[in-house]
N, C-alpha and C positions, 0 to 999 in steps of 0.2 A: 885553110884558105879564107881570106876575107871576101865577104859578100859584096858584090859591086851591083849598083843599081843603073840609074840613068846616065846615059852618056851625054857629053856636053851637046847642048841645043836639041836634043831629041825628046819630044813629048810622048812618052810611052804609056803614061797611066791613063786609063779611060774608065771613068765611073759609069754607072747605068742610070743615074737620075739627073741631078742639077747639072747643067752644062756650064763648067767653068770657063769654057772658050768664050763665053758671052759676058762674063763678069769682069768688072773694073774694080779691083780690090786695092785698098790703101792700108799699108802698114805702118803704124806710128811707131817709130823707134828702130834704130839701125844696129842694135846690139845682136848678141848670139841668137836669142829667141826670134827677134824679128827677121833677121836675114835668113834663118833656117825656115822660118814660115813662108817667107816671100819665094824662096828657092823651090820649096815643096809644091806650093801652089802654082808657080810658073810652070813647073815640070808637068802639072796637070792641065795646062793650057790657059790659065787665067792671066789677064792683064794686070801686072802688079806694079804699084809704085811704093817706094819706101820714103817716109818723111823722116829726116834726122835733124834734130835741132843744133847739132854740133857743125863746125865748118869742114870737118873731115870724119870719114868713117874710120876710127882708130880706137885703140885701147892700149894704155901703156901701164907698166909697172905692176902687173898682176899675173899669177898663174892660176890655172884651174886643173881639176882632175877630171878627165873624160872617162868614165867608168863604162863597162860594157853595154849597159843599157842605153846610154847616151850615144856611144860609138856605132850603135847599130843604125841610128838615123843618119850619121854621117856616111856609113857604108852604103846605106840605101839611096843616098843622093849621089853616089858615085864619086866620093871624095875620100874614101878611106885610104887609098894608097898615098894621096897627097898629104893628108894629116900625118901619116906614119913618118914621112920624110922630115918633118918639122918638130918632133917632139921626142920625149924619152918614154920608153915602155917601162911601166912601173912593175917591180918584181915583188914588192912587199909593202904591207903597211906595218911599221913598228912601233908598238907602244912602250915608252921608255919612262923610267924614274927620272925626273927632271933634275933632282939633286946629285945623283949618282951617275947618270947615264946608262945605267943597267937595263936591258930589255926586259920588260915585264911579259910581253906576249907579241907574237907576230901573226899576221894574216898573210899567208904565202900565196901571193897572186900568180905565182907560176903553176899552181894547181887549179887554176881556172880552166874550164873546158877549152879544147883547142880553137873553137871559133869565138872565144871571148878574149878581149885584150883590154889593158887599163892603161891609159896614157896620162903623162904629166905635160900639160900644153900651156905655152905662154898665151894668154888671152888675146893679144895682138895678132899672133899667128893664126888663130882660129877665126878671128873676125876678118882678117885679110883674105883668107882662103874662102870664106863664105861670101864675102863681098864681090870677089873677083868672079866667082862662079855665078853669082846672081846677075851680075852686069853682063857677063858673057852670054847668058841665057835669055837676056831681053828684060831684065827688071829694071825699071827706072829709079834711080836713087837721087833724091833731091835734099841737098844739104841747107843748113840754116833755115830750117822749117819749124820753127817752134809752135806747137799747137796750143791754142787757148782753150777752145771748147769744141765738143762734138755733140751734134743734135741727132738722135736716132730717127729713123724714118724709113720709108720705101727707098729713098735716095738720101742717106745720111749726109749731113754737111760738117765739114771739118773747117773751122775757123782758125786762122793763125794769128799769132800775136801782132803781125803787121796789118791785120784787118782783111788780108786776102782770105779767099775761102776755096774750099774744093768739095764738089759733090761726088760721091762714090757709091758703088753698090754694097760694099762691105768695108767697115772701118775696123781695124784690128789693133787693139791697144797693147802693144809690146813695149810700153814706155816705162817699165820699172816701178819701184816702190812709190814714186811720186807721181804716179800716172795721172794724166789729165782725163782719161777715159773711165777709170774705175768709178770715180764719184757720179758719173752719168747714170750708172747702172745700180749703185749701192748707197745706201745712207752713210754719212761720214761716220767712221769709227776710229777713235784715237788708239794708235798703238801704245804699248806700255814698254818703258825702258826696262830691260832684263837685268839691269846692274853690272852689265858687262861692256868692256870697251875692247876694240879690236885695232892692232896695228898691222900694216902690210907693207912689205918691200921687197925688192929683188937685190941680192947682193952676190958678189963673186964666190964661186965654190972653191974655197981655199982649204977646205977639210977633207977633201976626197969623199964627199957625201955620196953613198950609193944610190942606185935607182930605187929608192925607197921613200915612201912618205913617213917620215918620223914624227910621232907625237909625243913631245916632251911633256910629261904631266907633273903638276905640282899643285900645292894647296892654293885654291882660288885662282888658278891661272894655268895656262898650257900654251905651247908653241908648236906649230906644224912646219916642217921644213921638207922640200923635195926639189930635185934638179929639173932644169928646163933646158930646151933646145939640145945643144950637143953636149950637155952636163956641165958646162962651164959657169952656169948661173944657178942660184938657189932662190926658190920662192919661200918667203917667210910670212906666215900669218900668226900673231901672238895676240892672246885673249887674257885680260885680266878682269876680276870682279872688283868692282868699286861702286860706292854710292854716288859719286860725281857725275853728272849727267854730261854726255858728248854728243854732238850733232850727228844725225844720221846722213852722213854725206861722205862719198869716196874722194872728194876733192880736198879735204882739209888735212893739212900737214901737221906734224908735231916734231918736237926736238927729239933726236934719236937717244939722247941721254936719258929721257924719260922711260923709253922702252928698255934700255939697258939696266936702269935702276929696278924696274918692275921684275926683272928676271936675274937679279944679282945672286940669288941663291941657287941658281942652276949650276950645271956642270960646266967643265972648261970648253967643251965643244960649242955650247950654247954661247958662251961669252965671246969665243973666237968668231962664230957667225955673226953675233950682233956688233961686233967691233967694226964691221964693215957697213953697217946701216947708216944711212944718210937720209935726214928729212922723210921719215916714213909716213904713209897716210895713216890716219886715225879716224875711227868712226864709232858711234855708239850702236850697240845692238839692240834692236827693238823687235818685239813680238807683234806681228800683225795677224789678224784673224784671215782665214781664207774667205775670200769673197763669197756671198751667198749667191749672187748672180753674176754669171760670167758673160751673159748676152742679152741683148735687147734687139729691137728691130734693126737690122743691118749693122750691129755693133757687137763686138766681143773682146774678150780679154785674153791674155796669154803670159806665161812666165810670171815674173815677180809682180806684175800688175794684177794678177789674179791671186797669187798665193806666195808671198815672200817667205823664205825660209832662213833660219839661222845657218851659219856656215860650219856646222859640226858634223855633216854627213857628206860634205863635198858634192851636193845634188843640185844646186841652183841652176847652173847651166844646163845639166843633164835634163832636169825637169822641163826647163824651157824647150829644149829640143824635142823631147817626147811630146809636149803640148802642140809644137808646131806641126809634126807628123800627123798627130791625131786630129787636128783641125782640119788639115788639108784632106785627109782621108775621109773624114765624116762628111765633109761638104761634097766630096766626088760621088759619094754613095747615096746622098740624100735626095729625096724627091723635090725638096724646095729649101730655101735658106734657113727658115726657122727650125725645121726638124733637124737639119744638119748640125746647127749651133747647139741645139738641145742634146742631140747624140754626143757631141764634142764634150759638153760639160759632164754629162753622165758618165762617160767613158773614164774621164779623168779626175773626178772629185774624190773618190775613195783612195785612189793611187797617191795623189799629192798630199792629202790628209795624213796618211801612214808615214810617208816620208818625212813630213815636217814634225811630226810628233816624235819620231825617232831621232831626228837631228836635235830636237830640244833636249831629249833625255841624255844624249851624248856628253853635253856640257857638264852635266852633274858628275858623270862617271870620270871624266878627265881631271875634275878639280877636287877630288877628295883629299881631306886633310889627314895627316898621320894618325893612326889609331886602329882599333880593332876592325872597324868596318873596311877601311882601305886595305888592311892587311889581308882580310878574308877575300875581298874583291879581286885584288891583285894576285892572291895565291890561286884562286879558282881559275882566272884567266891564263895564268902561266901553265897550270897543270893541262888544261884543255888544249893549249897551243902546243905543247910538247908531246902530249900522249895521243892526241887526235887532231892534228893540223887540218885534216880534211873536214871534220865537224866544225871546226872553228871557221872555216871558210864557208861552209854550208849554211851558217847562220844569216848569210847575206844572199842566198839564192833568191829570195823574194824580191831583192833589190836589182842585183846585177843580172839575174836570169830572165828579167822581164824583157820582152821584145815587142815594143809598140808597133813595129812595122808588121807584125803578124797577128796583132790582136784583131779578131773579128768584130764586126758591128753586132750589138745585141739584137 
């Protein structure tokens, strides 16, 4: 049975310290992390405004994997059933030889504990769900609000690109890898290009793709596919190692022939899937350090603004949702703002660092070239998958079994 939390419009969370009912909080960024945070804070009584620079709260052309650790936040916010109605429940993660299509190993998600589920979700559907719930519960969402600078202080000031400004009790930077808030708290650190470029697109599911996340692995490249919505669509994310730099932007498009050429050596199913691709998005993958400081006076960071991760463990959105809950919970239990923000960073730092490191290592495992090392690695995975599927899944207990909604304050 899915755990359900808050009902619409009811503020049932009550901390013992800082009175969130008296706080005016501004969340900068209307993505998954920002909306989750706004909703979690509003359900604890705060007056919350979301500033989004786009003309509409929307996401197009991308899928995400909501693993059990992220789903716990959605359920605790009372949105578990609504999410289940608009997504595909994943049954497996299948690692496959890209050139032959033969399965190397399988993570059997049906073996997850009964209270854990794994979803494949269209990002736009999750954003719509969170946005509607936030508005329904009284969060003010203001569009076309591009933030220029944020000045920490007892009453932080947010200055917009238009010159208008907004004073608030707490400014939360949930504004992604190009955050306007992160440089306020941390010295500039230049990310480095990983030597990898990614494409993404959504195509019709013409291959009868099952409810699995398939990782098609090959030398210096891999492609991930999984179904969305009613199963009629496939999300495609493909990664290639290359020396040529590409911009770190989700809005840049590429010729689909470039994607098809990069995976020309893969099996017939991959060719069939990519035959449907049109103008895929393309972006360079950069490694960013985890921010040393997540908070200052009346200012804090959340999600990619604090700790961008590479997309090789499907945890970017899940970590942002965990952050959102942890921040709201830490503030509701703190005696004052500074101690609440300090507790939030302390609670999250080790967790996100471990996830980011694990994601970075996965890229190397997916891109092994033919030879003794790949043969040994694939053989070991295949044996473990067949002989001890429970142990195979258990390797991820530390990730999927984590429940941020039940983690107690230190």
